[in-house]
C-alpha positions, 0 to 999 in steps of 0.5 A: 440386257438393261443399261443397269446390268451393262455398266456401273451407273451412278444410280446403281453404284449409289444404291449399292454403296448406300446399302453396303455402307449402311450394313458396314458403317462400323467397318467403314469408320474404322477404315477411314480412321486407319486411312487418316492415320496413314496420311498423318504418318506420311505427312510426318515422315513416319514411312514405316508406320505409313507402310504398315497402315497401308498394308493393313488397309489393303488386308482389311479392304480385301477381307471386307470385300470377301466378307461382303461377297460371302454375305451376299452369296449366303443371302442368295443361297437362302433366297434360292432355298426359300423358293425351293421350300415354297415350291416343295410345299406347294407341290405337296399341297398339290398332290394332297389336293389331287389325291383327295379329288381322285379318291373322291372320284373313285368312291363316287364311281364305286357307289354309282356302280354298286347302285346300278348293280343293286337296281339291276338285281331288283329289276331282273327278279321282277322281270323273271317273276312277271315272265313266269307269271304269264300263262302258257299259250293255248296248245296247238296240237299236231294233225296226227294227234287231232286225227287220233282223237277223231278216230277215238271218238268215232270208235267210241260212238261205234261202241268199239271200245277196245279199239277206242281204248288203244287209240286213246292210249296212243293219243294220250302218249302223243299229247303228253309228248307234245305238251312236254315239248311245248313246255320246254319251248316255253321255258326256252323262250323264257330263258331267251328273254331273260338272257336278253334282259341280262345282256341289256343290263350288262351293256348298261353297266359296261357303258357306266364303266366306260364313262367312269374310265373316261372320267378317270383319264380326264382326271389324270390328264387334268392333273398332269396339265396342272402339274406342268403349269405348277412346274413351269411357274416354279421354273419361271420364278427360279429363272427370274430369281437367278437373273436378279441375283446375277444382276445384283452380283454384277452390280456389287462386283462393279461397285466394289471394284470401282470403290477399291480402285478409287481408294487405291488411286488416292494412295498411289505413289503418283497421287502422293507425289502430286499431293507432296508437290502441291504442298511445297512452298511456291 
């Protein structure tokens, strides 16, 4: 605690007194006139009037002290309300700024995801088109089919056409079966490569969404940090104001007590007897 807060130094009382006297000069002038009236009544032996003036002085001083306390209290309340209003305005601006920033982030994230989906659709169509345009592999028939064709040719050369025809039908059926099997295998390979391509695109989209989520969490974390700084700044300002107002109340209270005790001592019976004794002829 500073020396100014520990006791009513001359500088502290002087500054506070000047402020109070400046604000309430009219009241002080009236109190001074009333004090002079009390002294005149005392000197003239008008003790009843002097008692009335003394009581009136005490009432006015007490009223003035209460009025000053209330004025200071009202002003300090206004100062605290000003800090609260400034904080609320800053808080509203903070939320508006961060809401806008996060909305822009979400919009940009949605645009990025939509653009990737459109690109993936175009790339997939192109990939399927290219895959389907690839020619079928040269058929590789089974040994059984190749052997039947040799038998067919041999029988035909031997002019055994009836047997050759039977073998040809059997070979044709087997060839159709094997060709169909090859086409199915080719279609399966095509489906597999397309599925792999789709899986690659899905992984890319999931990676984008993960980056977006990471960015979203970072935005929330930064907002929380900024909010904590804002609240801490408000608490610091509020604590500083409360400390200053407490010091002001202490100084004002000590000044008023000091000023009141000085005025009371000047009107105490002991002081009056000393003043009367000093005025007796030697």
